[in-house]
N, C-alpha and C positions, 0 to 999 in steps of 0.2 A: 503494499499499500504506500502511496506516495504522500499522503496528507501529513501536514504538520499541525494544523489547527483548523477545526471545523466549527462553523457557527450555523445552526439551523434557524431559517426563518419560516414563515407560513408556507411559502411555495418554492423556496430554493435553499441550497445549501452554498455557503461561502467556505471555500477551501484556501488555505494559505500553504503554498510550497516554495521551495528553493528553486532557482533557475537550473541548478544541477538535476534535481529530481524531476523537473518538467522535461528536460531533455531525455532522461531515462524512461519516462512513461508518458511520452507525447500523445500517443494514440488513445490511451485510457483517459488522459486529462481532456483531450478534445471531445471525447465521447460524453464525458460529464458535462462540459460546457454546452454541448449540442442539447442535452437533456434539460437545460435551464439552470444549471449550477453557475456560480460565479467563481472564478479562479484568480486569487491574488498571488502574484509571483513576487518573491523576495529576491533582491540582489544586494549583496554585501550586507545582509541582515536587515534591510529595510524594505517595506513593501514598495515596489517600483511600478508595476503595471498590473492591469486587470484584464482578463479574458472573459467575455460575456457572449451569450448567444445574440445573434442579430436582432431577434425579436425584443430582447431586453434593451439593446442599445436603441433601437427605434422608439420604443416607449419613452425611454429617458429623454432622448432628443426632442420628441414631441412635447413632452412635459415641460421642457425648458423653452419652447418656442413662444414669444410674446403674443403672436396672433392666436395661438391655440388658448393661451391663458385668458385672453380677452374674450374669446368665444365662450369658454366655459363660464366665466363671470357673468356674461350676458344671458346665457341660457338659465343660470341660476336665478338671475332676477326676473326672467320673463316666464319662468315655468312655475306652475302651481305645485306646491308641495303638500303632501297628505301625512297626517299623523298615523302612527301605528294603529290606533283605534279606529280611525277613518277607513283604513285599509282592511283590517282584519276583524274589527268589531271587539266587543268586550268578551266574547265567548272563549278565547284562547286562554 
């Protein structure tokens, strides 16, 4: 196993490895990244780069886009929201 440190989130695992271990286990590391995990690569003992799946990267880039943020804010202002009770009633 090539992991040094693993942090589990709701939907993904963040794994920290050294660049030497990455070279030794490149195929396994890329398979893990393809399945949604985030891989942090340490060089000289410090986190240096991250490998992420392209879907995660696209989501991140979109969330940083000012036009996208404005559209979300506008949609929140213009959209009626419903309380839990309005949607599900008091029977739950």
